[in-house]
Structures are given as structure tokens and as C-alpha cells.
C-alpha positions in Angstrom: -135.4 -113.1 -213.0 -136.8 -116.7 -213.0 -133.5 -118.0 -211.5 -133.8 -115.4 -208.7 -137.2 -116.7 -207.7 -135.7 -120.3 -207.6 -133.0 -118.9 -205.3 -135.5 -117.3 -203.1 -137.4 -120.6 -202.9 -134.3 -122.5 -201.9 -133.5 -120.0 -199.2 -137.0 -120.1 -197.8 -137.2 -123.9 -197.8 -133.8 -124.3 -196.0 -134.7 -121.5 -193.5 -138.0 -123.2 -192.8 -136.3 -126.4 -191.7 -133.4 -124.6 -190.0 -135.5 -122.2 -187.8 -139.1 -123.3 -187.7 -139.5 -127.0 -187.8 -139.6 -128.5 -184.3 -138.7 -125.1 -182.8 -140.5 -125.8 -179.5 -138.6 -129.0 -178.8 -136.4 -127.7 -176.1 -137.4 -125.9 -172.9 -137.0 -122.1 -172.5 -133.7 -120.9 -171.3 -132.8 -118.0 -168.9 -132.4 -115.5 -171.8 -135.8 -116.3 -173.3 -137.4 -116.2 -169.9 -136.1 -112.7 -169.2 -137.4 -111.5 -172.5 -140.8 -113.1 -172.2 -141.4 -112.1 -168.6 -140.6 -108.5 -169.6 -143.0 -108.8 -172.6 -145.7 -110.3 -170.4 -145.4 -107.4 -168.0 -145.5 -104.9 -170.8 -149.0 -106.1 -171.6 -150.3 -106.7 -168.0 -149.0 -103.4 -166.5 -148.9 -101.3 -169.7 -145.3 -100.3 -169.3 -144.1 -100.4 -172.9 -141.7 -97.5 -172.6 -140.3 -98.4 -169.1 -140.1 -102.2 -169.1 -140.0 -104.2 -165.9 -139.0 -107.8 -165.2 -140.6 -109.4 -162.1 -141.5 -105.9 -160.8 -138.1 -104.4 -161.2 -137.0 -102.0 -164.0 -135.5 -103.8 -166.9 -133.5 -101.2 -168.8 -130.3 -103.3 -169.5 -131.5 -104.1 -173.0 -133.2 -101.9 -175.6 -136.9 -102.8 -176.0 -137.4 -103.7 -179.7 -137.2 -107.5 -179.5 -139.3 -107.3 -176.3 -141.9 -105.2 -178.1 -142.1 -107.9 -180.8 -142.5 -110.6 -178.1 -145.2 -108.5 -176.3 -147.1 -108.1 -179.5 -147.0 -111.9 -180.0 -148.0 -112.5 -176.4 -151.0 -110.2 -176.8 -152.2 -112.0 -179.9 -151.3 -115.6 -178.9 -150.6 -115.8 -175.1 -148.0 -118.3 -173.9 -147.1 -119.6 -177.5 -143.4 -120.3 -177.3 -143.4 -121.7 -180.9 -144.7 -118.5 -182.3 -142.3 -116.4 -180.1 -139.4 -118.4 -181.5 -140.8 -118.1 -185.0 -140.2 -114.3 -184.7 -136.5 -115.0 -184.2 -136.7 -117.4 -187.2 -138.1 -114.7 -189.3 -135.2 -112.4 -188.4 -132.7 -115.2 -189.1 -134.4 -115.8 -192.5 -134.2 -112.0 -193.2 -130.5 -112.2 -192.3 -130.0 -115.0 -194.9 -131.7 -112.9 -197.6 -129.7 -109.8 -196.7 -126.5 -111.9 -197.1 -127.8 -113.3 -200.4 -128.4 -109.8 -201.7 -125.1 -108.4 -200.4 -122.9 -111.2 -201.7 -124.7 -111.2 -205.0 -124.4 -107.4 -205.5 -120.7 -107.4 -204.3 -119.6 -110.2 -206.6 -122.1 -110.0 -209.5 -122.5 -113.8 -208.9 -125.9 -114.9 -207.7 -124.7 -118.5 -207.2 -122.2 -117.1 -204.7 -124.9 -115.2 -203.0 -127.2 -118.3 -202.8 -124.4 -120.5 -201.3 -123.5 -117.8 -198.8 -127.1 -117.5 -197.6 -127.5 -121.3 -197.3 -124.3 -121.8 -195.4 -125.3 -119.0 -193.0 -128.8 -120.5 -192.5 -127.3 -123.9 -191.8 -124.5 -122.8 -189.5 -124.8 -124.1 -185.9 -124.7 -120.8 -184.0 -127.2 -119.2 -186.5 -129.6 -122.1 -186.1 -129.5 -121.8 -182.4 -130.0 -118.0 -182.5 -132.9 -118.4 -184.9 -134.7 -120.8 -182.6 -134.8 -118.8 -179.4 -136.8 -115.7 -178.5 -133.9 -113.5 -177.5 -132.1 -110.3 -178.8 -129.0 -111.3 -180.7 -130.6 -112.3 -184.0 -132.4 -109.0 -184.2 -129.5 -106.6 -183.9 -127.2 -108.6 -186.3 -130.0 -109.1 -188.9 -130.8 -105.4 -189.0 -127.1 -104.5 -189.1 -126.5 -106.8 -192.1 -129.4 -105.0 -193.8 -127.8 -101.7 -193.0 -124.5 -102.9 -194.4 -126.2 -104.1 -197.6 -128.0 -100.8 -198.2 -124.8 -98.8 -197.3 -122.8 -100.8 -199.8 -125.5 -100.3 -202.5 -125.5 -96.5 -201.8 -121.7 -96.2 -201.8 -121.1 -98.4 -204.9 -123.9 -96.8 -206.9 -123.0 -94.2 -209.6 -126.0 -92.2 -208.5 -126.4 -90.3 -205.3 -128.5 -93.2 -203.8 -130.7 -91.4 -201.3 -133.0 -94.4 -201.0 -130.2 -96.8 -200.1 -128.8 -94.5 -197.4 -132.2 -93.8 -195.9 -132.8 -97.6 -195.6 -129.3 -98.0 -194.1 -130.0 -95.3 -191.5 -133.3 -97.0 -190.6 -131.7 -100.4 -190.2 -128.8 -98.9 -188.2 -131.4 -97.5 -185.8 -133.3 -100.7 -185.5 -130.1 -102.6 -184.8 -129.3 -100.2 -181.9 -132.9 -100.7 -180.6 -132.3 -104.4 -180.8 -129.2 -104.6 -178.6 -127.5 -101.3 -178.3 -124.0 -101.0 -179.7 -123.2 -104.7 -179.8 -123.6 -105.2 -183.5 -121.9 -101.9 -184.3 -118.7 -103.3 -182.7 -119.0 -106.9 -183.7 -120.4 -106.6 -187.3 -120.3 -103.0 -188.7 -116.9 -101.9 -187.4 -115.1 -105.1 -188.8 -116.9 -104.7 -192.1 -116.0 -101.0 -192.5 -112.3 -101.8 -191.7 -112.2 -104.6 -194.3 -114.3 -102.8 -196.9 -112.3 -99.6 -196.8 -109.0 -101.6 -196.8 -109.9 -103.7 -199.9 -112.1 -101.4 -202.0 -111.1 -97.8 -200.9 -114.6 -96.5 -201.9 -115.2 -93.0 -203.1 -117.8 -90.8 -201.3 -118.1 -88.2 -204.1 -121.7 -86.8 -204.1 -122.5 -89.0 -201.1 -122.1 -86.4 -198.4 -125.8 -85.4 -198.2 -127.2 -88.9 -198.1 -124.7 -90.0 -195.5 -125.7 -87.1 -193.3 -129.4 -88.1 -193.6 -128.4 -91.7 -192.9 -126.7 -90.7 -189.7 -129.5 -88.4 -188.6 -132.0 -91.2 -189.1 -129.8 -93.5 -187.1 -129.5 -91.0 -184.2 -133.3 -90.3 -184.1 -134.3 -94.0 -184.2 -131.6 -95.2 -181.8 -131.6 -92.6 -179.1 -135.1 -91.5 -178.6 -135.7 -94.3 -176.1 -132.5 -93.7 -174.1 -133.2 -90.0 -174.1 -136.7 -90.7 -172.8 -135.3 -92.8 -169.9 -132.7 -90.1 -169.2 -135.4 -87.4 -168.9 -137.9 -89.4 -166.8 -135.8 -92.1 -165.0 -132.4 -90.5 -165.0 -130.9 -92.0 -161.8 -132.0 -95.5 -162.7 -130.8 -95.2 -166.4 -127.4 -93.9 -165.3 -127.1 -96.7 -162.8 -127.9 -99.3 -165.4 -125.5 -97.7 -167.9 -122.7 -97.8 -165.3 -123.5 -101.4 -164.4 -123.6 -102.7 -168.0 -120.4 -100.9 -168.9 -118.7 -102.5 -165.9 -120.1 -105.9 -166.7 -118.7 -105.7 -170.3 -115.2 -105.7 -168.9 -115.6 -107.7 -165.6 -118.2 -110.3 -166.3 -117.5 -113.6 -168.1 -113.9 -112.5 -168.6 -111.9 -115.0 -170.7 -108.4 -115.1 -172.1 -107.8 -113.6 -175.5 -107.4 -117.1 -177.1 -110.9 -118.2 -175.8 -112.3 -118.2 -179.3 -109.6 -120.4 -180.9 -112.3 -122.9 -181.8 -114.4 -120.2 -183.6 -114.8 -122.3 -186.7 -116.8 -124.9 -184.7 -119.6 -122.4 -184.4 -120.3 -123.0 -188.1 -121.1 -126.6 -187.3 -120.8 -129.0 -190.2 -119.1 -126.3 -192.3 -116.2 -126.1 -189.9 -113.6 -127.8 -192.1 -114.9 -126.0 -195.2 -114.4 -122.7 -193.3 -110.8 -123.5 -192.2 -110.0 -124.5 -195.8 -111.5 -121.3 -197.2 -109.5 -119.2 -194.7 -106.3 -120.4 -196.2 -105.9 -117.1 -198.0 -102.2 -117.5 -199.1 -103.1 -120.7 -200.8 -106.4 -119.6 -202.5 -105.9 -115.9 -203.2 -104.4 -116.4 -206.6 -106.7 -119.2 -207.6 -110.1 -117.6 -206.9 -111.2 -115.3 -209.7 -113.3 -113.1 -207.4 -110.2 -112.0 -205.5 -111.3 -108.7 -204.0 -114.6 -110.2 -202.9 -112.8 -113.3 -201.4 -110.2 -111.1 -199.7 -113.0 -109.0 -198.2 -114.7 -112.0 -196.8 -111.5 -113.4 -195.3 -110.4 -110.1 -193.8 -113.9 -109.4 -192.4 -113.9 -112.8 -190.7 -110.4 -112.3 -189.3 -111.0 -108.7 -188.1 -114.2 -109.8 -186.4 -112.4 -112.6 -184.6 -109.6 -110.2 -183.5 -112.0 -107.6 -182.2 -114.2 -110.1 -180.3 -111.0 -111.7 -178.8 -109.8 -108.3 -177.6 -113.1 -107.7 -175.7 -112.8 -109.0 -172.1 -116.3 -110.5 -171.9 -116.6 -113.6 -174.1 -119.3 -116.1 -174.8 -119.6 -118.5 -177.8 -122.9 -117.0 -178.8 -121.1 -113.7 -179.3 -119.5 -115.3 -182.4 -122.8 -115.1 -184.3 -121.8 -112.0 -186.4 -118.5 -113.7 -187.4 -120.5 -116.4 -189.2 -121.8 -113.9 -191.7 -118.5 -113.2 -193.5 -117.5 -116.8 -192.7 -120.4 -118.1 -194.8 -119.1 -116.0 -197.7 -115.7 -117.6 -197.2 -117.2 -121.1 -197.5 -119.2 -120.1 -200.5 -116.2 -118.7 -202.3 -114.3 -122.0 -201.7 -117.2 -124.1 -203.0 -117.7 -121.8 -206.1 -114.0 -122.0 -206.8 -114.0 -125.8 -206.8 -117.1 -125.8 -209.0 -115.6 -123.4 -211.5 -112.1 -125.0 -211.6 -113.7 -128.4 -212.1 -115.5 -127.1 -215.2 -112.4 -125.4 -216.5 -110.2 -128.4 -215.6 -107.7 -126.3 -213.7 -107.8 -128.2 -210.4 -104.5 -129.1 -208.8 -103.8 -132.3 -206.9 -103.8 -130.3 -203.7 -107.3 -128.9 -204.6 -108.6 -132.4 -205.1 -107.2 -133.8 -201.9 -108.4 -130.9 -199.7 -111.9 -131.0 -201.2 -112.3 -134.7 -200.8 -111.2 -134.4 -197.1 -113.9 -131.7 -196.7 -116.5 -133.9 -198.4 -115.7 -137.2 -196.7 -116.2 -135.8 -193.2 -119.9 -135.0 -193.5 -120.3 -138.2 -195.5 -119.0 -140.2 -192.6 -121.3 -138.3 -190.2 -124.3 -139.2 -192.5 -123.0 -142.8 -192.6 -122.9 -143.0 -188.8 -126.4 -141.5 -188.3 -128.3 -144.8 -188.6 -126.1 -146.3 -185.9 -126.7 -143.3 -183.7 -130.5 -143.5 -184.2 -130.5 -147.2 -183.4 -128.4 -146.8 -180.2 -130.0 -143.5 -178.9 -133.6 -143.9 -180.0 -134.6 -147.4 -181.2 -133.1 -149.3 -178.2 -135.0 -146.9 -175.9 -138.2 -147.4 -177.9 -138.4 -143.7 -179.0 -138.7 -144.7 -182.7 -140.4 -147.6 -184.4 -138.6 -150.1 -186.6 -140.3 -148.6 -189.7 -139.1 -145.1 -188.9 -135.6 -146.5 -188.2 -135.5 -148.1 -191.6 -136.8 -145.0 -193.4 -134.3 -142.7 -191.5 -131.4 -145.1 -192.2 -132.2 -145.3 -195.9 -132.3 -141.4 -196.1 -129.1 -141.0 -194.2 -127.3 -143.7 -196.2 -128.5 -142.2 -199.5 -127.2 -138.8 -198.4 -123.9 -140.2 -197.3 -123.5 -141.9 -200.7 -124.4 -138.7 -202.5 -121.9 -136.6 -200.6 -119.2 -139.3 -200.9 -119.6 -139.7 -204.7 -119.7 -136.0 -205.1 -116.4 -135.8 -203.3 -114.8 -138.5 -205.4 -116.0 -137.0 -208.7 -115.2 -133.4 -207.5 -118.9 -132.3 -207.8 -118.9 -129.5 -205.4 -122.6 -128.6 -205.8 -123.6 -132.2 -205.2 -121.5 -132.2 -202.0 -123.0 -128.9 -201.0 -126.6 -129.9 -201.5 -125.9 -133.2 -199.7 -124.6 -131.4 -196.7 -127.6 -129.1 -196.6 -130.0 -132.0 -197.0 -128.2 -133.8 -194.2 -128.9 -130.9 -191.9 -132.6 -130.8 -193.0 -132.9 -134.5 -192.2 -131.5 -133.9 -188.7 -133.8 -130.9 -188.1 -136.9 -132.8 -189.3 -136.4 -136.3 -188.1 -134.2 -136.1 -185.0 -134.5 -132.6 -183.4 -137.4 -133.5 -181.1 -136.0 -136.9 -180.3 -132.6 -135.5 -179.4 -134.3 -132.9 -177.2 -136.1 -135.7 -175.3 -132.7 -137.2 -174.4 -131.8 -134.1 -172.4 -135.3 -133.0 -171.3 -136.7 -134.0 -168.0 -139.7 -136.1 -168.9 -140.8 -136.1 -165.2 -140.9 -132.3 -164.9 -143.6 -131.0 -162.6 -143.8 -127.4 -163.7 -144.8 -124.5 -161.5 -146.9 -123.4 -164.5 -149.6 -125.4 -162.8 -150.3 -122.6 -160.3 -152.0 -120.7 -163.2 -154.8 -123.2 -163.0 -155.3 -123.4 -159.3 -158.3 -121.1 -158.6 -157.4 -120.3 -154.9 -154.0 -118.9 -156.1 -155.1 -116.8 -159.0 -155.8 -113.5 -157.2 -153.2 -113.8 -154.4 -149.8 -112.0 -154.5 -146.7 -114.3 -154.7 -143.5 -113.8 -152.7 -140.2 -115.6 -152.3 -137.6 -115.4 -149.5 -135.2 -112.7 -150.6 -132.2 -114.5 -149.3 -132.9 -117.5 -151.4 -133.1 -115.7 -154.7 -135.4 -116.9 -157.5 -134.7 -118.1 -161.1 -136.4 -116.0 -163.7 -137.5 -119.2 -165.4 -139.9 -119.9 -162.5 -141.4 -116.4 -162.9 -142.0 -117.1 -166.6 -143.6 -120.4 -166.0 -145.8 -119.1 -163.2 -147.0 -116.4 -165.5 -147.0 -113.7 -162.8 -144.7 -111.6 -160.6 -143.1 -113.4 -157.6 -141.7 -110.6 -155.5 -138.8 -110.7 -153.0 -139.7 -110.7 -149.2 -137.2 -110.0 -146.5 -138.8 -112.3 -144.1 -136.7 -111.4 -141.0 -137.2 -107.6 -141.3 -140.4 -106.9 -143.3 -143.6 -107.9 -141.4 -145.8 -105.4 -143.2 -146.6 -108.0 -145.9 -148.5 -110.0 -143.3 -151.1 -107.2 -143.3 -152.1 -108.2 -146.7 -152.7 -111.9 -146.0 -153.5 -114.3 -147.6 -150.3 -114.5 -149.7 -148.5 -117.2 -151.5 -144.9 -118.2 -150.5 -142.7 -119.8 -153.1 -139.7 -121.2 -151.2 -136.8 -123.6 -151.7 -137.6 -125.4 -148.5 -141.0 -126.1 -146.8 -142.5 -123.0 -145.4 -142.3 -124.3 -141.8 -138.5 -124.4 -142.2 -138.3 -121.0 -143.8 -140.5 -118.8 -141.7 -139.4 -117.7 -138.2 -141.5 -118.8 -135.2 -142.8 -115.2 -134.8 -144.5 -115.3 -138.1 -145.7 -118.9 -137.8 -147.5 -117.9 -134.7 -149.7 -115.5 -136.8 -150.4 -117.6 -139.9 -151.9 -120.9 -141.0 -149.8 -122.7 -143.6 -151.8 -124.2 -146.4 -149.4 -126.3 -148.5 -150.3 -126.5 -152.2 -147.5 -128.6 -153.7 -143.8 -128.9 -154.5 -142.8 -128.2 -158.1 -139.7 -129.3 -160.0 -138.9 -127.2 -163.0 -135.6 -128.7 -163.8 -135.2 -129.2 -167.5 -132.7 -131.9 -167.0 -133.5 -135.2 -165.2 -132.2 -136.0 -161.7 -129.7 -138.4 -163.2 -127.9 -135.4 -164.8 -126.0 -134.4 -161.7 -124.1 -131.6 -163.4 -127.2 -129.7 -164.5 -129.9 -130.7 -162.1 -130.3 -128.0 -159.4 -132.4 -127.4 -156.3 -132.8 -123.8 -157.5 -135.6 -125.0 -159.7 -137.4 -127.0 -157.0 -140.0 -124.8 -155.1 -142.6 -125.4 -152.4 -145.8 -123.4 -152.9 -147.7 -122.5 -149.7 -150.6 -120.2 -148.9 -150.1 -118.1 -145.7 -153.5 -117.3 -144.2 -154.4 -115.4 -141.0 -155.1 -117.5 -138.0 
């Protein structure tokens, strides 16, 4: 039991650095803005069951993550660090679920620990655990459901409690992002688990029925509520989302061929661990290793078959992939102790170890060129950072030479902790627009606080601007809708000066009181690829003459 607590502490410490330290370094993206605008309107307009986003119904995503965001917004308004910390909690929960699952499946808690730490330090998982969006919720809850389902099925007893928890977590996953995790995580697991283990369901019928009933009740009460009270809109959204899944962001089937890169610094370890024909007869936990490999491959195939593709959709693949890496590291550790390593084993492991060692070795040079020469770090900090990275490089390198897999593993984890702690905020500053003039300033301008905001409908409006403004900015068909002029004064948020946007017939009736021009571009003007006029807006008060 004492060792278990040490494992828990390791996971918590690594997750703290992976998901919480410097989590407010980068600006909010479009996905976060959508979630947080919806959360803000839940509180302001008390529409918790029928969410809106900038005044329009927002039914595309189930509401659970937005409810969490709204609760945080109510307790600590406009606290992006705390909002992202909620995602960090879910990512930490995912790491613990993998620890419990891998440990229970294999009877090897070291394997469980390494699986959890690889998952927590994989690139895609770190990114998902640092943004206030939906993906981390559904997959974390689904991994919990998988763990309790496995415990229930593998138990000699009937296992009511495990199946009840599995049903609850299945329902929470659906409320997190609909059927996404069922297709991308649960379905591949079931295929792999049934293929490898062929489990028996004797005396499990009743608990499984209860599990499914709980899943149905928790999952579908909200869609049923929408169907009953907002049927037309709900059906329209369902049809639109179903079409989008097969028509939006369509990529070729081989789009995910670099899937291993989403694990970040573990990429080469993952590719090596996936060499099943080479390792299958070497690894003692053969069934468990085969499950991890098959689960990874089936997930990749199913995601590749789906027309819509984005790299962030590979997040669930990293769960079994973390187990694959852990199996490989544990094999090297065990074979070294038993002196059964082959020459091929030594060569491959050293290649795996030397790559992160080279990265750590090059970090002082990168810090010098990127930060010290631009006066973003002091000479003292440069020296301290260089010593830490060089010591880490030495540790990983010597671990590789001496075939000390645990030394290499801890060195790689420590390397990521160093980057998260010492460089994350500095790296963000390279890309962030330090001259940003945010439209958030309108919140503090007294003459604007009680006026309605509009934007020219033809121009469109980025939801990030709505989030920053902290209020609805509604569309206005300037050429056709003149009734809005009856409610003057109003605020116009436009891409060009109001005098260039408003037709002469309207300008004859109003006075234009220019407030300011705001530039919400997160990237500097020098970044021609990402800098956009869509984030530059003129704010003007329209008053009656």
C-alpha cells in the first residue's frame, strides 16, 4: 500500500507540471472562446438547459463541460487559468484511470505507473489538458467507464458496483461530447479486448442491463428535453452535425500516418513498442501487450476511416499507445535484470534514449538563441537552465549506454517538466502579440456598459471577440433592418470605420462617436500567415442626431 501512495504522488507531481504550471501562457483559441461564451451566457441569461452562444442556440455540443465552465465563471469570473485547471483535473483523472486499468489488467503496478506518466507527458494530452474545451472530458470519463467495465467483467463476483460506475461514466462521457468517445475509444477497446481475452459474461447479465439503463438515462435526458421543447432546432442541429462529420475537414485515409508524433517525445519509443512481431515473444505480459498494440492499431484504423480528420482527434489513441510504451520500457528493465537482452534490443533502446538526450543537450543553445539574445532571460537564469538541461542530457545518455531503462524514463519525464516550468511562458511570448490591444477594454468604458452591441452581418464576427468583449455582439443587416435605429444609442463593432460601413441613409440620422480601434490578433503583424484583419475592429457609438 505504501508503494501505491508513492505512485499516486508521482502521478500528481507530473500532472501538476504537465497541465497546471503556466497554463495561462497562451491566448484563448476559438474552441475555448465558444465554450466560455456559452458558459457566460448560461449565467447571465439563466439558460442552463438551452445554451446560447452570442444569442443563438448552441446545441451542437452536450452541455456538461460548459456547465463546469459556467460554475467556475460564477465563482471566479474571467479566470482563464482556473477554467483550464478544470481540464487539467480531467487529464489528471485520465492518467489515474489508466494507472488503475493497466495495473489491474497486468497485475504489475510499475506498468500502470509508467503508462500513466507516458500519457500525462504525451504532447496531444498536454495540449488537451491545458485548454478549456470538451475533448478531455469525454475521453477521461470513457476511460473510467472502461476501467470499471473491465473490473466488473473480470471479477469472479457479480460486480454490481463496478457496472454501476461504468454506466455512470458512460453517461457522463456522452454528456461531454456525444458519441465521439464511444467510437474513438470504447469501440476499439471492446474489439481488442474481446479478440484477445474472450471474456465470459456468466452471472453478469443483470449488472450489464443496469449499466446500460444508467447510461441511457444519464446520456439522453438532455437530448430528450430538447426534442420535446425545441424539436425543430434540435433536429436541424442533428442533421447539420451529421453532415459535418462526413463533409467538413475531409482528409485522405492516410492523413494520420504521423500519428506517433502526437505522443511528442515518446514518438520513437511508441514506434519501437508497436513492433509486435519483434517483441511479442519477448515480453512476458503477452496478452496485455497484445491488447495495447491491437487497441492502438484498431483506434488508428477507425479514425482513419472517418472522413473528418483533425490531429486533436488522435487524443484517445494515446491511451493505449501509452501502455505500449510502458510495456517496452518494462521489458527492457526486466530483461536487463535477467540478462536476456539481445544485441538488437540494446541497439534499439540506445537509439530511443539518445534522441531525447540530444534534445536536452541542444536546449541550452535554443534558450540562448531564442531568449537570451532577445533579453527575455537573464545570464543567471541561462546558466541555471543550461546546467539543468545538460545534467538531464547526461542522465539520459548514461542510462542509455548502461541499459538503465528507468533512468532514461525518469530523465525524459524530467526533461518535459523542465520545459513546462522554465520555458513554456517564454515560448508563448515568441508567438504571442505583445502589442495586442484587446477589445476586452470595452468592459471598462462606462458609456458602453449599458448599450447593445451590433456588428455588420455581412462581415461576420469571430467568437473570440465576443468572449473578450464579455457580452453579446449581435448581427445587424444594415441594408435591410432599420428598426435597430429605434433603440439608439447602440454600439457598432465593424471591420472598417463606421463611416465606410453605414449607408448614407443611416448616417443622415445618426451621430458617430468613435471610441477606438482594437487589435485582438494573438500573433504579431510580422506573422503574415496568422495575422488577420478579422481580429481588428472599430468600435463606434451611434447616437440620434
